N, C-alpha and C positions, 0 to 999 in steps of 0.2 A: 266453595262458591258462597256458601252462607256467610262465611267469615268475611270474604271481601265485600258482599253486600252490607253487612252489618257495619264494618269499618267505613264504608263510603257513606252511608246514610247516617251513621253515627257522628261523623265529622260534620255533615251538613247540619245536622240537628243541634249539635252543640254550638256551631259558629254562626248560626242564624237567629238573630233576635226577630220577633214578629213586629213589623211596623205597620201601623194602621194608616192608610192613605199614603200621601207623598208622591215622589216621582217613581214611575215605573221602571226607568232605566237604572235608578239606584237600587231597587229591589231586586231587579234582574242580576245586577252585579253582585249583591250580597248573596245570591243563590248560586250563580255560576262559578265565581272565583274559588270558593271553598271546595266545590265539587271537583273542579279541575285540579286543584293542589292535592287533594286526597287521591284522585285518580293517578296522577304522576307518582306519588309516594308509593301506592300499591304496586304500580308498574315497575318502579325501581326495586322494590323488595322482591317481586317475582323474578326479575331478571338477576338479581344476586343470588337468589336460591337456585336458579337453574345453572348459573355459572359455578357455584359451590358443589353441585352435584356432578358437574363434568359434562353437562348437556352442551352439545355445540362443539365439542373438542374434535380435532382431526383424527385422533386415534380410537379404535374400538375399545370399549370399556372392558376391563378384565377383573378376575377375581384372584385372590391370593392363593386359594386352595380350591380344589374341585369339590363342588357340592354334590350331595346325593343321599340316598337312604341305603345304608349298608347293614351287614349282618349284625354288628353290635347295637344298631338302632332297633332291629327287630327283637333282639334278646332283651334290651331294656324295656321295650314295649310289653313283652310277654311277661317280665318280672312285675311290671306296674299293674297289669291286668290281673295277675294272680294274687297280688297283695289286695287289690280292690275286691276281688272275688272273695277272698278269705275274710275280709272285714265285713262283707255283706252276709257271709255264712255265720259269723260270730254273733252279729246283730240279730239275725234271723232265729237262732237257736236260744238266744237269751229270753225272747219275749214272745 
C-alpha cells in the first residue's frame, strides 16, 4: 500500500509545478489530471498482476507436487541443528 501511495503522490509532485495566483480551474486541472492518470496506471498494473497470478480463473488453482513436511526434512533439520550445536561447543571451549 505504501508503494501505491508513493507512486500516486510521486507522480503528482513531479508533474505539478507550483503556480502563484491564476485561474482556480487551471490549477485544479493541473492537480486532478495527473492524479487520475497515475490512478489508472496503477489500476492497470494491479489488474495485470492479478491476471498473471491466475486470479479470477474458472479453474481451482493446483500445485505440481504435493507440499508438506516429510521425514527427510526432519533429518535435514536435525543435521543442521547438530552442526550448529557443535560449532557453538567448539567456540565455547576455545575461549
